[in-house]
Backbone as numpy.savetxt, mean C-alpha at the origin, in Angstrom:
# Nx Ny Nz CAx CAy CAz Cx Cy Cz
-12.02 18.71 9.37 -11.83 18.17 8.29 -13.16 18.57 7.91
-12.87 18.94 6.25 -13.97 19.16 5.18 -14.53 17.66 4.88
-15.58 18.09 3.65 -15.81 16.80 2.57 -15.03 16.54 2.18
-13.73 17.22 1.41 -12.57 16.74 1.05 -11.23 17.53 1.31
-10.27 16.83 1.25 -8.80 17.17 2.04 -7.99 16.74 0.27
-7.17 17.92 0.76 -5.83 17.73 -0.35 -4.62 16.85 0.42
-4.24 15.48 -0.57 -3.54 14.66 0.35 -2.99 14.18 -0.62
-0.90 14.13 -0.42 -0.84 13.43 -1.62 -0.98 13.52 -3.08
-1.21 15.01 -2.92 -0.89 15.69 -4.61 -2.28 15.59 -4.95
-3.92 15.38 -4.05 -4.68 15.34 -5.17 -6.04 15.19 -3.58
-7.10 15.66 -4.18 -8.24 15.95 -3.50 -8.67 14.09 -3.51
-9.43 14.08 -1.98 -9.82 12.72 -2.02 -11.09 13.30 -1.08
-12.16 12.67 -0.83 -13.10 12.76 -0.17 -12.97 12.64 1.75
-13.56 13.47 1.97 -13.13 13.13 3.77 -13.76 11.93 4.32
-14.47 10.96 3.76 -15.35 9.75 4.54 -14.06 9.10 4.35
-13.21 8.96 3.12 -12.03 8.41 3.24 -10.89 8.30 3.60
-10.61 9.40 4.12 -9.74 10.27 5.34 -9.99 9.24 6.60
-11.17 10.07 6.59 -12.05 9.62 7.88 -11.97 7.96 7.75
-12.18 7.06 7.54 -11.84 5.85 7.24 -10.71 5.23 7.64
-9.43 6.06 6.79 -8.38 5.37 7.54 -8.08 6.31 9.13
-8.51 7.00 9.37 -8.28 7.67 10.81 -8.84 6.80 11.74
-10.20 6.53 11.56 -10.58 5.63 12.24 -9.99 3.89 12.29
-9.52 3.59 11.63 -8.67 2.28 11.57 -7.17 2.61 12.17
-6.82 3.80 11.99 -5.80 4.01 12.85 -5.77 4.19 14.20
-7.16 4.57 14.56 -7.64 4.27 16.00 -7.61 3.43 16.53
-8.40 2.34 15.93 -8.47 1.32 17.17 -6.97 0.66 17.11
-6.02 0.44 15.95 -4.58 0.29 16.17 -3.95 1.13 16.74
-4.02 2.34 17.46 -3.32 3.07 18.26 -3.82 2.52 19.76
-5.45 2.59 19.65 -6.02 2.09 21.42 -5.88 0.49 21.16
-5.34 -0.25 20.60 -5.49 -1.63 20.70 -6.69 -2.56 20.98
-7.46 -1.75 19.97 -8.87 -2.68 20.14 -8.79 -3.69 19.81
-9.82 -4.60 20.20 -9.70 -6.29 19.93 -11.10 -6.35 19.22
-10.96 -7.33 18.15 -12.10 -8.02 17.53 -13.11 -7.97 18.74
-14.57 -7.75 18.74 -15.57 -8.06 19.54 -15.54 -6.60 20.51
-14.48 -5.92 20.45 -14.22 -4.43 21.54 -15.27 -3.54 20.93
-16.06 -2.89 21.87 -16.57 -1.71 21.36 -16.05 -0.69 21.18
-16.28 0.21 19.84 -15.68 1.41 19.67 -16.23 2.47 19.79
-15.83 3.78 20.12 -16.68 5.15 20.46 -17.90 5.26 19.20
-18.69 5.85 19.78 -19.92 6.51 19.22 -19.59 7.32 18.26
-20.39 7.22 16.69 -20.25 8.27 15.97 -20.21 9.65 16.13
-20.62 9.81 16.98 -20.56 11.40 17.76 -19.23 11.70 18.31
-18.51 10.88 18.95 -17.03 10.68 19.63 -16.38 10.62 18.27
-16.30 9.49 17.91 -15.54 9.72 16.68 -15.44 11.14 16.16
-16.59 11.79 15.57 -16.58 13.24 14.77 -15.74 13.99 15.45
-15.55 13.82 17.07 -15.26 14.90 17.82 -13.80 14.68 18.11
-13.05 13.52 18.32 -11.94 12.91 17.94 -11.27 13.33 16.40
-12.05 13.23 15.42 -11.00 13.33 13.93 -11.71 15.00 13.33
-12.38 15.54 14.39 -12.49 16.55 13.84 -13.14 17.09 12.32
-14.27 16.16 12.67 -15.42 15.96 11.17 -16.29 15.91 11.48
-17.41 16.00 10.78 -18.75 16.05 11.32 -19.78 14.70 11.42
-20.78 14.55 12.26 -21.55 12.84 11.77 -21.32 12.06 10.77
-21.83 13.37 9.99 -22.30 12.70 8.26 -21.25 12.32 7.75
-19.99 12.77 7.56 -18.59 12.23 7.29 -18.35 10.95 8.07
-18.28 10.79 9.51 -18.43 9.63 10.34 -18.70 8.43 9.66
-20.17 8.88 9.37 -21.55 7.51 9.08 -21.33 6.88 7.52
-20.31 8.00 6.69 -20.22 7.46 5.60 -19.10 6.74 5.40
-18.06 6.95 6.48 -16.80 6.00 6.30 -16.93 4.95 7.18
-17.94 4.83 8.52 -18.36 3.64 8.77 -19.01 2.37 7.66
-20.04 3.16 6.93 -20.34 2.21 6.05 -19.00 1.72 4.84
-17.91 2.17 4.87 -17.08 1.47 3.62 -16.58 0.86 4.99
-16.22 1.00 6.45 -15.25 0.27 6.61 -16.11 -1.49 7.08
-17.40 -1.17 7.15 -18.68 -2.25 7.46 -18.37 -3.09 6.29
-18.34 -2.32 5.17 -18.62 -3.04 3.75 -17.07 -3.77 3.52
-15.83 -3.06 4.42 -14.64 -3.97 4.13 -14.46 -5.15 4.91
-15.38 -5.19 5.86 -15.23 -6.18 7.31 -13.99 -5.73 8.79
-14.48 -4.87 8.73 -13.53 -3.90 9.67 -14.42 -3.50 10.86
-15.65 -3.44 10.42 -16.18 -2.69 11.98 -17.44 -3.39 11.49
-18.28 -3.49 12.54 -19.99 -4.18 12.56 -20.40 -3.20 13.29
-21.47 -3.01 12.90 -22.64 -1.83 13.60 -23.82 -2.24 13.75
-24.00 -2.71 15.48 -25.21 -3.27 15.62 -26.30 -2.25 16.05
-27.19 -2.31 15.63 -28.49 -1.55 15.53 -28.86 -1.39 16.45
-28.73 -0.02 17.76 -29.32 0.19 19.56 -28.48 -0.19 20.04
-26.98 -0.44 19.68 -25.94 -1.26 20.22 -24.58 -0.44 20.54
-24.35 -0.10 19.23 -23.12 0.56 18.70 -22.42 -0.10 17.44
-21.31 0.71 17.42 -20.18 -0.24 16.63 -18.97 -0.60 17.45
-18.73 -1.89 16.69 -17.89 -2.97 17.44 -16.60 -2.86 16.33
-15.71 -3.61 16.59 -14.46 -4.18 16.01 -15.10 -5.33 15.40
-14.94 -5.78 14.13 -15.19 -7.03 13.70 -14.63 -7.76 14.01
-15.41 -9.10 13.99 -14.66 -10.60 14.86 -13.72 -10.74 13.37
-14.11 -10.81 12.12 -13.51 -10.99 11.00 -13.01 -10.05 10.16
-11.87 -9.62 10.19 -11.29 -8.05 9.89 -11.67 -7.88 8.01
-11.51 -8.94 7.94 -12.05 -9.20 6.16 -10.58 -8.88 5.29
-10.81 -8.71 4.27 -9.66 -9.58 3.23 -8.97 -8.19 3.16
-8.41 -7.28 3.67 -7.99 -6.08 3.48 -7.46 -5.88 4.73
-7.91 -6.84 5.80 -7.30 -6.03 7.08 -5.98 -7.08 7.48
-4.93 -6.09 7.90 -3.64 -6.42 8.55 -3.89 -7.70 9.48
-5.19 -7.93 10.27 -4.88 -9.41 11.12 -5.00 -10.48 10.17
-6.03 -10.27 9.55 -6.23 -12.02 8.27 -5.26 -12.03 7.92
-4.73 -10.88 7.12 -3.40 -11.05 6.52 -2.33 -11.82 7.14
-1.98 -11.22 8.50 -1.12 -11.59 9.31 -1.02 -13.11 9.70
-2.68 -13.61 9.89 -2.87 -14.98 9.96 -2.33 -16.12 9.63
-1.93 -15.44 8.34 -1.82 -16.56 7.20 -0.48 -16.70 6.30
-0.01 -15.53 6.67 1.12 -15.27 6.50 2.74 -15.67 6.95
3.13 -16.17 6.22 4.50 -16.65 7.15 5.67 -16.34 6.26
6.47 -15.35 6.50 7.42 -14.52 6.09 8.50 -15.84 5.82
8.24 -17.06 6.09 9.47 -17.95 6.07 9.04 -19.28 5.05
8.29 -19.29 4.53 7.12 -19.99 3.61 7.47 -19.25 2.23
8.42 -20.32 1.21 8.29 -19.49 0.18 7.41 -19.73 -0.42
6.51 -20.51 -0.31 5.36 -20.60 -1.20 4.11 -19.46 -1.18
4.60 -18.84 0.39 3.35 -17.88 0.93 4.25 -16.86 0.07
5.16 -16.22 0.20 6.40 -15.31 -0.34 6.00 -15.29 -2.05
5.72 -16.42 -2.71 5.96 -16.51 -4.03 4.56 -16.05 -4.73
3.37 -16.27 -3.46 2.23 -16.27 -3.85 1.91 -14.17 -3.99
2.41 -14.04 -2.94 2.28 -12.29 -2.44 2.96 -11.61 -3.50
4.25 -12.25 -4.68 4.60 -11.34 -5.82 3.16 -11.87 -7.06
2.67 -12.87 -6.79 1.44 -12.77 -7.73 0.50 -11.92 -7.83
0.22 -11.65 -5.86 -0.86 -10.97 -5.90 -0.16 -9.20 -6.14
0.93 -8.73 -5.88 1.51 -7.73 -6.12 1.68 -7.40 -7.69
1.91 -8.26 -8.25 1.75 -8.30 -9.99 0.37 -7.70 -10.18
-0.48 -8.53 -9.66 -1.99 -7.50 -10.62 -2.15 -6.44 -10.13
-1.92 -6.29 -9.10 -2.30 -5.34 -7.83 -1.04 -3.64 -8.67
-0.46 -4.10 -9.06 0.47 -3.10 -9.27 -0.05 -2.63 -10.40
0.10 -3.97 -11.79 -0.51 -3.46 -12.79 -2.07 -2.46 -12.82
-2.51 -3.10 -11.90 -4.41 -2.12 -12.38 -3.84 -0.55 -11.12
-3.27 -0.65 -10.51 -2.86 0.70 -9.75 -2.07 1.56 -10.87
-1.12 1.14 -11.68 -0.78 1.72 -12.64 -1.81 2.41 -13.54
-2.65 1.39 -14.32 -3.06 1.19 -14.86 -4.39 2.45 -14.58
-4.78 2.67 -13.77 -5.99 3.34 -13.17 -4.92 4.87 -12.88
-3.74 4.69 -12.42 -3.14 5.96 -12.45 -2.90 7.08 -13.89
-2.82 6.15 -14.75 -2.41 6.98 -15.79 -3.75 7.34 -16.49
-4.70 6.78 -15.95 -5.81 7.53 -16.48 -6.52 8.41 -15.89
-5.97 8.55 -14.28 -6.57 9.44 -13.29 -5.82 10.18 -12.26
-4.50 9.94 -12.71 -3.62 11.11 -12.04 -3.47 12.46 -12.29
-3.38 13.54 -11.67 -3.68 14.54 -11.65 -2.23 15.43 -11.87
-1.66 16.71 -12.13 -0.64 17.36 -12.52 0.08 17.12 -11.07
-0.49 17.31 -10.06 0.09 17.60 -8.69 0.63 16.00 -7.92
-0.38 14.60 -8.62 0.15 13.69 -8.38 1.28 12.87 -9.21
1.12 13.67 -10.17 2.25 13.10 -11.41 3.39 13.37 -10.76
3.33 14.88 -10.35 5.05 15.52 -9.66 5.15 14.61 -8.41
4.40 13.98 -7.19 4.47 13.43 -6.64 5.16 11.90 -6.52
4.82 11.25 -7.99 5.42 10.42 -8.56 6.69 10.62 -8.95
6.89 11.03 -9.59 8.50 11.81 -10.30 9.46 12.34 -9.22
9.03 13.21 -7.92 9.90 13.31 -6.69 9.88 11.82 -6.14
9.18 11.52 -5.56 9.09 9.81 -5.05 10.85 9.11 -6.26
10.38 9.02 -7.52 11.56 7.72 -8.29 12.86 8.78 -8.20
12.64 10.01 -7.96 14.13 10.66 -7.77 14.69 10.69 -6.42
13.88 10.49 -5.68 14.69 9.92 -4.25 15.14 8.76 -4.07
14.34 7.78 -4.68 14.76 6.27 -5.01 16.23 5.85 -6.05
16.37 7.32 -6.68 17.14 7.21 -7.80 18.46 8.20 -7.01
18.55 8.90 -6.31 19.74 9.46 -5.59 19.99 8.65 -3.98
18.68 7.77 -3.86 19.51 6.68 -3.02 20.79 5.58 -3.41
19.74 4.96 -4.71 21.14 4.49 -5.18 22.50 5.19 -5.46
22.18 6.34 -6.14 23.55 6.58 -6.48 24.62 7.39 -5.61
24.17 7.33 -4.28 25.20 7.87 -3.00 24.80 6.52 -2.05
24.72 5.51 -2.74 24.74 4.56 -1.87 24.03 4.38 -0.53
22.93 5.24 -0.36 22.05 5.43 0.55 21.11 4.26 0.90
20.81 3.30 1.50 19.56 2.01 1.66 18.43 3.34 2.25
18.63 4.07 2.87 17.75 4.37 3.85 16.87 5.11 2.80
17.62 5.94 1.87 16.68 6.52 1.05 16.59 6.01 0.07
17.22 5.29 -1.16 16.53 4.19 -1.21 14.83 3.53 -1.27
14.92 3.22 -0.01 13.60 2.63 0.44 12.76 3.91 0.81
13.33 4.55 0.85 12.03 5.31 1.17 11.36 6.11 0.21
12.60 6.16 -1.01 11.45 6.64 -2.33 11.30 5.55 -2.76
11.42 3.92 -2.59 11.00 2.86 -3.09 9.19 3.27 -2.50
8.85 3.17 -1.18 7.92 3.23 -0.76 6.72 4.06 -1.27
7.76 5.42 -0.92 6.79 6.81 -1.72 6.10 6.35 -2.92
7.23 5.71 -4.01 6.40 5.57 -5.34 5.21 4.52 -5.32
5.72 3.61 -4.77 4.55 2.90 -4.94 2.97 3.54 -4.25
3.28 4.26 -3.20 2.59 4.53 -2.27 1.88 5.46 -3.74
2.30 6.48 -3.84 1.70 8.13 -4.84 1.39 7.17 -6.07
1.89 5.85 -6.56 0.88 5.65 -8.08 -0.40 5.22 -7.34
-0.28 4.47 -5.92 -1.15 3.77 -5.71 -2.54 5.28 -5.80
-2.39 6.28 -4.79 -2.78 7.17 -4.50 -3.58 7.66 -5.58
-2.88 7.76 -6.97 -3.25 8.34 -8.24 -4.02 7.32 -9.01
-4.15 6.32 -8.40 -5.43 5.62 -8.98 -6.98 5.87 -8.63
-6.62 6.46 -7.57 -7.89 7.13 -6.73 -8.91 6.04 -6.26
-8.47 4.76 -5.99 -9.36 3.90 -5.34 -9.02 3.22 -4.47
-10.25 3.36 -3.70 -9.27 3.34 -1.94 -8.51 1.75 -1.73
-9.30 0.94 -1.73 -9.38 -0.23 -2.09 -7.80 -0.95 -2.72
-7.68 -0.49 -3.79 -5.95 -0.65 -3.90 -5.60 0.12 -2.97
-5.68 1.19 -2.64 -4.63 2.19 -2.13 -4.37 1.04 -0.65
-5.02 0.63 -0.02 -4.95 -0.30 1.57 -4.09 -1.19 0.98
-5.02 -2.29 -0.21 -4.41 -2.93 -0.86 -2.42 -3.54 -0.85
-2.24 -2.24 -1.31 -0.93 -1.92 -1.96 -0.37 -1.48 -0.38
-0.90 -0.99 0.45 -0.01 -0.69 1.95 -0.08 -2.22 2.36
-0.56 -3.05 2.72 -0.49 -4.22 3.58 0.53 -5.06 2.95
0.09 -5.10 1.35 1.11 -6.15 0.27 2.46 -5.63 0.75
2.49 -4.40 0.73 3.91 -3.99 1.01 4.80 -4.19 2.48
3.60 -3.89 3.06 4.01 -4.62 5.03 4.18 -6.02 4.62
3.69 -6.83 3.67 4.03 -8.34 4.22 4.88 -8.38 3.50
5.46 -7.55 2.39 6.62 -7.62 1.52 7.76 -7.77 2.31
7.83 -6.73 3.09 8.69 -6.55 4.13 9.24 -7.12 5.13
8.04 -8.28 5.46 8.23 -9.26 6.42 9.34 -10.42 5.64
9.03 -10.77 4.46 9.34 -11.31 3.40 10.79 -11.05 3.51
11.36 -9.47 3.49 12.43 -9.36 2.74 13.63 -9.84 4.15
12.29 -10.65 5.46 13.60 -11.01 6.49 14.58 -12.56 5.92
14.15 -12.95 4.91 14.54 -14.11 4.35 15.40 -14.04 2.94
14.98 -12.92 2.37 15.26 -12.14 0.66 15.82 -10.94 0.72
15.09 -10.43 0.10 16.08 -8.92 -0.41 15.43 -8.04 0.68
16.14 -7.11 1.08 15.90 -5.60 1.87 16.13 -4.25 0.93
16.06 -4.28 -0.04 15.97 -2.96 -0.82 17.75 -2.58 -1.00
18.44 -3.41 -0.91 19.89 -3.30 -1.05 20.30 -2.37 -1.70
20.66 -1.64 -1.93 21.33 -0.45 -3.05 22.84 -1.44 -3.87
22.35 -2.03 -4.62 23.01 -2.99 -5.45 22.21 -3.23 -7.16
22.81 -4.08 -7.56 22.02 -4.30 -8.74 20.48 -4.39 -9.26
20.05 -4.62 -8.09 18.43 -4.60 -8.06 18.00 -3.31 -8.52
18.56 -2.59 -7.16 18.84 -0.96 -7.22 18.43 -0.26 -8.23
19.42 -0.56 -9.10 20.01 0.05 -10.27 18.37 -0.40 -11.44
18.11 -1.65 -11.70 17.19 -1.77 -12.12 15.70 -1.31 -11.75
15.82 -1.26 -10.65 14.80 -0.68 -10.05 14.12 0.50 -10.48
15.26 1.67 -10.33 15.27 3.19 -10.61 14.87 2.94 -11.79
15.21 2.09 -12.80 14.91 2.66 -14.31 13.22 1.83 -14.36
13.14 1.03 -13.68 11.46 0.39 -13.85 10.62 1.82 -13.53
11.18 2.38 -12.55 10.34 3.07 -11.84 10.39 4.17 -12.48
10.96 4.59 -13.46 11.05 5.82 -14.86 10.29 5.49 -15.96
10.34 3.39 -16.30 9.38 3.54 -17.15 7.81 3.71 -16.55
7.52 2.96 -15.66 6.06 3.51 -15.06 5.64 4.02 -15.09
7.02 5.70 -14.08 6.19 7.26 -14.47 5.76 7.47 -15.85
6.67 7.78 -16.61 6.87 7.76 -18.17 5.74 7.25 -18.54
4.81 5.91 -18.51 3.92 5.67 -19.15 2.74 6.05 -18.83
2.92 6.49 -17.02 1.49 7.55 -16.49 1.47 8.70 -17.14
2.41 9.38 -17.03 2.76 10.81 -17.89 2.24 10.66 -18.94
2.60 9.92 -19.80 1.83 9.56 -21.09 0.65 9.64 -21.04
-0.41 8.95 -20.14 -1.48 8.64 -20.21 -2.14 7.18 -20.70
-0.89 6.30 -20.91 -1.32 5.11 -21.46 -1.35 4.21 -20.45
-2.33 3.73 -20.29 -2.40 2.91 -19.15 -2.01 1.60 -19.18
-2.21 1.05 -20.66 -1.41 -0.46 -20.88 0.11 -0.57 -20.69
0.75 0.39 -21.43 2.20 0.70 -21.13 2.58 0.77 -19.94
1.72 1.43 -18.86 2.10 1.61 -17.57 1.91 0.34 -16.87
0.79 -0.58 -16.94 0.59 -1.77 -16.48 1.82 -2.92 -16.85
1.73 -2.70 -17.98 3.44 -3.88 -18.44 4.82 -3.38 -17.94
4.87 -2.26 -17.58 6.10 -1.84 -17.17 5.94 -2.19 -15.54
4.83 -2.17 -14.65 4.74 -2.61 -13.61 4.98 -3.79 -13.43
4.40 -4.68 -14.23 4.58 -5.77 -14.40 5.85 -6.44 -14.16
6.68 -6.14 -15.24 8.08 -5.96 -15.72 8.69 -5.98 -14.17
8.31 -4.35 -13.34 9.08 -4.09 -12.62 9.06 -5.29 -11.42
7.89 -5.92 -11.05 7.65 -6.75 -9.83 7.82 -8.23 -10.67
8.26 -8.39 -11.73 8.93 -9.97 -12.48 10.26 -9.80 -12.22
10.84 -8.38 -12.05 12.21 -8.68 -12.28 12.49 -8.95 -10.25
11.52 -7.87 -9.82 11.75 -8.11 -8.17 11.77 -9.34 -7.69
10.66 -9.92 -8.39 10.85 -11.67 -8.14 11.73 -12.61 -8.47
12.40 -12.42 -9.89 13.51 -12.80 -9.88 15.00 -12.62 -9.17
14.91 -11.82 -8.53 16.44 -11.09 -7.69 16.02 -11.83 -6.58
15.05 -11.89 -6.08 14.55 -12.56 -5.03 14.57 -13.90 -5.06
14.18 -14.39 -6.08 14.52 -16.08 -6.02 16.24 -16.48 -6.40
16.50 -15.58 -7.02 18.51 -15.81 -7.23 19.34 -15.32 -5.72
18.86 -14.34 -4.71 19.31 -14.07 -3.55 19.02 -15.27 -2.40
17.64 -16.11 -2.99 16.96 -17.29 -2.12 17.81 -18.69 -2.62
18.18 -18.50 -3.99 19.14 -19.61 -4.11 20.56 -19.52 -3.57
20.88 -18.32 -3.94 22.37 -18.05 -3.66 22.11 -18.71 -1.95
21.40 -18.16 -1.03 21.82 -18.49 1.03 21.47 -19.96 0.55
20.59 -20.62 0.01 20.34 -22.32 0.30 21.95 -22.73 -0.53
22.08 -22.47 -1.19 23.58 -22.87 -1.89 25.06 -22.61 -0.98
24.68 -21.38 -0.72 25.74 -21.32 0.20 25.79 -22.11 1.77
24.57 -22.58 2.19 24.62 -22.92 3.14 25.27 -24.47 3.56
25.14 -24.36 2.29 25.29 -26.60 1.54 26.53 -26.25 1.21
27.68 -25.42 1.33 29.16 -25.53 0.78 29.55 -25.70 2.25
């Protein structure tokens, strides 16, 4: 790994990628809060990068509350995984609690507005191409009635917009919020190809066009509209299910 890498259509600092890989390592090796982690040298060898890059990655993870550094003793998985940690979110998020689901939509609204706003200012030509491609995959899924294609395009679209924001904290937050959204789909929408999908395709295009035009506020407004409409569709589905059970 070099000091920078080309991923998702844009250059990112090597320490950002290393931070993500360390989190993946913690998850894949099933390390628990309080467990001791490999040393910086060992992490550098595993990730194929320098100790300097790993040290910077550890600083980020420490600031996020994911890693605890004990001087003279080593690195440990933090007892409190921090606000951006999947474990902490999962501990209070119940997909069957509608209040929590609606709060998640509120959070996603603010989050998606800011990532779209920043993407309109910072997206590279390659990142614009990735966003456009993801939107097209979503459209193809809708037009062919393929749920899998629609869902993969939808995930890629929001991920690409977050990447184009060039803010690693927002990127992590978007990923975690969408993971929780998938949990809530157990009692609501599941990206089915129907009326919601038709609106989503057009809303994606509006977000992309605003980002491409370099109009931050138009991009933020388009993102807010998209999340608001998704929430309204979700409410309708829940209401339908509730009334269906009482018939």
